[in-house]
Each structure stands twice: as structure tokens, then as C-alpha cells.
Wavefront OBJ file of the C-alpha trace (Angstrom):
o trace
v -22.899 -67.693 103.082
v -19.135 -67.541 103.553
v -16.786 -65.562 101.424
v -14.656 -67.141 98.735
v -11.557 -66.133 96.863
v -11.800 -64.539 93.425
v -10.635 -67.683 91.659
v -13.374 -69.778 93.249
v -16.013 -67.192 92.412
v -14.782 -66.926 88.810
v -14.830 -70.696 88.393
v -18.359 -70.866 89.783
v -19.583 -68.080 87.485
v -17.981 -69.723 84.453
v -19.605 -73.068 85.325
v -22.985 -71.367 85.716
v -22.662 -69.812 82.254
v -21.481 -73.079 80.670
v -24.496 -74.925 82.052
v -26.862 -72.395 80.427
v -28.258 -70.959 83.663
v -26.789 -67.512 83.083
v -25.257 -65.384 80.373
v -22.507 -62.808 80.645
v -21.583 -59.730 78.684
v -18.365 -57.750 78.995
v -18.449 -53.977 78.686
v -15.831 -51.935 76.881
v -15.476 -49.589 79.853
v -12.210 -49.113 81.681
v -11.925 -51.011 83.916
v -13.961 -53.718 82.164
v -17.204 -54.730 83.813
v -19.058 -58.018 83.355
v -22.818 -58.221 83.741
v -24.588 -61.516 84.368
v -28.232 -62.368 83.771
v -30.269 -65.517 84.076
v -31.289 -67.427 80.971
v -34.795 -68.825 80.576
v -33.511 -72.108 82.041
v -32.011 -70.232 84.989
v -35.262 -68.356 85.606
v -37.216 -71.630 85.414
v -34.847 -73.093 88.009
v -35.915 -70.368 90.451
v -39.375 -71.985 90.747
v -38.225 -75.181 92.540
v -35.530 -73.273 94.464
v -38.128 -70.883 95.859
v -40.472 -73.798 96.607
v -37.688 -75.471 98.589
v -37.080 -72.213 100.468
v -40.802 -71.938 101.271
v -40.830 -75.554 102.495
v -37.762 -74.915 104.666
v -39.384 -71.835 106.196
v -42.481 -73.844 107.156
v -40.530 -76.776 108.601
v -37.433 -74.960 109.901
v -38.172 -75.791 113.521
v -38.403 -79.500 112.670
v -35.186 -79.735 110.642
v -32.191 -81.333 112.311
v -29.346 -79.046 113.257
v -25.670 -79.820 113.137
v -24.502 -81.119 116.473
v -21.102 -80.066 117.698
v -18.917 -82.393 119.787
l 1 2 3 4 5 6 7 8 9 10 11 12 13 14 15 16 17 18 19 20 21 22 23 24 25 26 27 28 29 30 31 32 33 34 35 36 37 38 39 40 41 42 43 44 45 46 47 48 49 50 51 52 53 54 55 56 57 58 59 60 61 62 63 64 65 66 67 68 69
């Protein structure tokens, strides 16, 4: 996975929280720290994601690869 700028990461985290896949809580420490955790919906989403990963591991040698010119 490539790196991304802070703005992109923040936008992605905010979208994930808005779509009820994760929750966030901000600490009162200095500097402030934000902790994220998966909601029940987010945890349930792990089931098909892991299944897809298992499928990909079994069929990895048969999957097409990106061809470069």
C-alpha cells in the first residue's frame, strides 16, 4: 500500500466513521490523540474481506497481472 498525505488519510478516516464502520474518540492529552475502533458493522465487514483474501491466496497464481508496455 502506498503512502498518502495527511489530508487524504483524514478524509478517509472521517468517511469510514460517517459510514458506521468505525468510531473515534479524542483524548484530552497534550498533544491530543484519536483512537479508532471498528463498530459491529465494521467487524461484520471483516468476514467477507477475509474470505476474499483467502480466495485470492488460493487463486493468486491464476489471477491476471498488470502488463506493462
